[in-house]
Every structure is written in structure tokens, then in C-alpha cells.
C-alpha positions in Angstrom: 14.0 40.3 20.5 14.9 37.2 18.1 17.6 35.2 19.1 20.4 33.3 17.6 19.8 35.2 14.1 22.2 32.5 11.8 19.7 29.7 13.1 16.9 32.0 11.6 18.8 32.6 8.1 19.3 29.4 8.0 15.3 28.3 8.4 14.9 30.9 5.7 17.0 29.7 3.3 16.0 26.1 3.7 12.2 27.9 3.3 13.3 29.2 0.2 14.4 26.3 -1.1 11.0 24.6 -0.9 8.9 26.9 -2.0 10.9 27.3 -5.0 11.1 23.5 -5.3 7.0 23.9 -5.3 6.1 26.8 -7.3 9.3 27.5 -9.2 9.8 31.1 -10.1 6.9 32.5 -8.7 8.5 32.5 -5.1 10.6 35.5 -6.2 7.4 37.8 -6.3 6.4 36.5 -3.2 9.6 37.3 -1.4 9.6 40.3 -2.9 6.0 40.7 -1.2 7.3 39.4 1.9 10.6 41.6 2.2 8.5 45.1 1.2 6.0 44.0 4.1 8.8 43.3 6.4 10.0 46.8 5.9 6.8 48.4 6.2 6.4 46.6 10.0 10.2 47.4 10.5 9.5 51.6 10.1 6.1 51.6 12.0 7.4 49.0 14.9 10.5 52.2 15.5 7.3 54.5 17.2 7.4 52.0 20.2 11.1 52.0 21.0 12.3 52.6 24.3 15.8 54.6 25.4 19.0 52.6 26.1 19.9 49.0 25.4 16.3 48.3 24.4 16.6 50.1 21.4 19.7 48.7 20.3 18.0 45.3 20.4 15.2 46.2 18.9 17.3 47.9 15.8 18.9 44.6 15.8 15.4 43.0 15.3 14.1 44.8 13.1 17.1 44.4 10.7 17.2 40.6 11.3 13.4 40.7 10.4 14.3 42.5 7.0 17.1 40.2 5.8 15.0 36.8 6.2 13.4 37.2 2.7 17.0 37.8 1.3 18.1 34.3 2.6 14.7 33.0 1.4 15.4 34.4 -2.3 18.7 33.1 -2.3 17.8 29.7 -1.4 14.9 29.5 -3.9 17.2 30.9 -6.8 20.1 28.6 -5.8 18.0 25.6 -6.5 16.3 26.8 -9.2 19.5 27.6 -11.4 20.5 24.2 -10.4 17.8 22.6 -11.9 17.9 24.9 -14.8 21.5 23.4 -15.2 20.6 19.9 -14.9 17.8 20.4 -17.4 20.3 22.1 -20.1 22.6 19.3 -19.6 20.6 16.9 -20.1 18.4 18.5 -23.3 22.6 18.7 -24.4 22.7 14.4 -24.6 25.7 12.1 -24.6 29.1 12.2 -26.4 29.0 10.3 -29.5 32.5 10.7 -30.4 35.6 10.2 -27.9 37.5 13.2 -26.8 40.6 13.9 -25.2 40.7 16.1 -21.6 42.9 16.8 -19.0 42.1 16.8 -15.6 43.0 17.1 -12.1 42.0 13.9 -9.7 39.9 15.4 -6.5 38.3 12.4 -5.0 38.8 8.4 -5.8 36.8 5.5 -4.6 37.5 1.9 -4.4 34.5 -0.3 -5.4 34.1 -4.1 -5.8 35.0 -4.3 -9.9 36.2 -0.8 -10.7 37.6 2.8 -8.9 35.6 6.0 -9.0 37.7 8.8 -10.2 36.3 12.3 -9.3 37.9 14.9 -11.4 37.8 18.5 -12.4 38.3 19.1 -16.5 40.7 22.1 -16.9 41.6 21.6 -20.4 39.6 19.3 -23.5 39.2 18.7 -27.1 35.4 20.2 -26.3 33.9 22.0 -23.1 31.2 19.5 -21.1 28.2 21.6 -21.2 28.0 24.0 -17.8 30.2 22.1 -15.7 33.9 21.2 -15.0 33.2 18.1 -12.9 33.0 14.6 -14.5 33.4 11.0 -13.0 35.5 8.1 -14.2 35.3 4.6 -14.0 38.2 3.3 -13.9 39.7 0.0 -13.8 41.4 -1.4 -10.2 44.8 -1.5 -12.0 44.6 2.5 -12.5 46.8 4.5 -10.2 45.3 7.7 -10.4 45.5 9.5 -7.0 43.9 12.6 -5.3 46.3 15.7 -6.9 47.0 14.3 -9.7 46.8 15.6 -13.1 45.5 13.3 -15.7 44.8 13.1 -19.4 41.5 10.7 -20.2 40.0 9.3 -23.7 36.6 8.7 -24.0 32.7 9.3 -24.4 31.1 11.2 -22.0 27.7 10.1 -21.1 25.0 11.5 -18.7 24.0 9.8 -15.4 21.2 7.3 -16.1 17.5 8.5 -14.6 15.4 6.2 -12.6 13.3 4.1 -15.7 11.0 2.9 -12.8 9.5 4.8 -9.6 11.4 3.3 -6.5 14.5 2.1 -8.3 18.1 4.0 -7.7 18.3 7.3 -9.8 22.0 8.3 -10.4 21.1 11.3 -12.0 19.1 12.9 -9.4 21.6 11.3 -7.1 24.7 13.2 -8.6 23.4 16.0 -10.1 22.5 17.9 -7.0 26.6 18.2 -6.6 27.0 19.2 -9.8 28.1 16.0 -11.3 26.3 15.1 -14.7 28.8 13.1 -16.5 30.8 9.5 -16.3 32.7 8.0 -18.2 34.5 4.7 -18.9 37.4 5.7 -20.4 39.4 4.3 -23.4 43.0 5.8 -22.2 43.9 7.4 -19.0 47.5 8.6 -18.0 49.3 10.4 -15.0 51.2 13.0 -16.4 52.2 14.7 -12.8 51.4 14.1 -9.5 50.3 17.0 -6.9 48.0 18.2 -4.2 48.1 19.5 -0.8 50.7 17.8 1.1 48.7 17.5 4.2 45.7 15.9 2.6 47.9 13.1 1.0 49.4 12.9 4.2 45.5 12.1 5.8 44.8 9.5 2.9 47.7 7.8 3.7 46.7 7.5 7.4 43.3 6.4 6.4 45.0 3.7 4.1 47.4 2.4 7.0 44.5 2.0 9.3 42.4 0.6 7.1 44.7 -2.2 6.5 45.3 -2.4 10.2 41.9 -3.1 10.8 41.6 -5.9 8.0 44.5 -7.4 9.0 43.4 -7.7 12.9 39.8 -8.2 12.6 37.2 -10.8 10.8 36.1 -8.6 7.3 32.1 -7.5 8.6 33.9 -6.2 11.9 36.7 -4.2 10.0 34.2 -2.7 8.1 31.9 -1.3 10.1 34.5 0.1 12.0 36.0 1.6 8.6 32.6 3.0 8.3 32.4 4.7 12.1 36.1 5.9 12.4 36.7 6.5 9.2 33.7 7.3 7.1 34.6 4.6 4.9 31.5 2.3 3.7 33.6 0.1 1.0 33.8 -3.0 3.1 30.2 -3.2 4.1 28.3 -5.6 2.3 25.1 -4.7 0.9 23.1 -6.7 3.5 24.9 -4.6 6.2 23.8 -1.5 4.6 20.6 -2.5 4.3 20.4 -3.8 7.8 21.8 -0.7 9.4 19.1 1.7 7.4 16.2 -0.3 8.2 17.0 0.0 11.8 17.4 3.8 10.9 21.3 3.8 12.4 22.6 3.7 8.9 23.7 7.7 9.8 26.7 6.3 12.0 28.8 5.8 8.8 28.4 9.6 8.1 31.3 11.6 8.6 29.9 13.7 12.0 30.9 14.3 15.1 30.5 11.0 16.2 33.7 10.5 14.2 35.8 13.3 15.8 34.9 11.6 19.3 35.8 8.6 18.5 39.3 9.9 17.6 38.9 12.1 20.7 38.2 9.5 23.2 
């Protein structure tokens, strides 16, 4: 009997991604052969079934065994399609002339000298190749917030690839989430406000807690606490991030069960 089939499905999906990354589309015939082999084994293993409950468990095991190659194929196809999309977008190049886009704000991040606004494009002069996601690098004075509808003008540019081994690869880091273009806007206007009320309430709570931490603690301690409790790493200095990563505890600042336990207890 195969216990915890969901775990096996997840492992099969990851294995499919790994194999697809190594041998490309040639992985699909491999999975087809595996699927046929699994069907043959399961059919012939039915001859040694026993009656009652054990027979039902044996049937379940055979079904899980047959589905594993399907999850492998799904993982491989997803990775290869994403890679093909990224290659197509890269070949399309940058926009040389300004375009006007109507977008909905999905997320904002305040950096040291700019404000990153992640948007979904809903209408524009032209369509971005194979994607509707865009990162707008705006001034700190911009008031766009989650759920707002904005109109922005500028030239979308692809993220840069790493010029030397070991340097930061902005293209690879963002393309995995379907984000290929960024824009330094010439104009950006908020034309309406929206978004889920519950999500806006949580964002206001996060901003309030951040303000409280910074009002009663020094900057470094407040930055660490915001990172652990809220998953907000904006208050962490580059040196502090490097220190935590070098010690292998950088995951403390990721939104995870640790944040939930801190809130519960």
C-alpha cells in the first residue's frame, strides 16, 4: 500500500520539473513509457489480490501508481512552457516608444529611493507579449495602493540578465513568476480606488504595526521584528540581510508558520 499519496504526487511533480529542466521536451516520451509500464504492472499485479479490505487497498495503490507519471508530465510541461514563454518575450525586445496602459495595482513595496508597484494590465495601446504583469518603478510620492486602477505611460523594458557569473540576475528572478517587464513611468494617475475591504484592512493593520515598532524600538531592532512578524524586509539593511543569510537563518524573514505562531502565542 502507498501511504500519503499527496506527498508522492508532489514528489512526482517536482521530479518532472527536474527532468524537464535537464533533457527538455524529450522528457515527455520518457513519461509516456513510464505510464505504459505502470499500467502493465498494475494490470498484472491484480492476479495476486486478496479478498476484502486488502483488495480495496491494492486497487488504491495501483491507481496512485498509474497517476504518478501524469504528475511528472504536468510538472515538466509547466516548466518547459514557462521557459518557452520567457524566450519568446526576450526575443520580442524592449518597447522603443512610450505606451499608455490601464492597470490594476496588485501589490506595492516601498524601497529606499523608489516605490515598486506590481500591476496587472487590463487595457493598453499595445499588448505586452504573452503576459499581463508589469512592475512599475515609481517615485516615493506616488499614492497608488492595492486595488487602485491607474493609467500609466512609459516604455516597458525587459529585466536585465546577469552580465557576469555570480551577479544578480533580475531576469531569472522575476521571470519565474511571469514578470518580464518593468517601467519607469513618465506619467502615472490613479483614476479609481478598489480592492477587497478585508485585504485593505490587513494592509492598514500592517502599516500601523510597522509604525508602532519603529516608534518604540531602534531602527535595526524594528526592522528585524517587522521581518519576523510581518514578513516585511524593507527595514533590514543590506549588511543585516547578508549576515542572516550567511548564518543560514534568512528564512526567518519569510512569511511562514513562524509568523503565525508568533501571532498565536
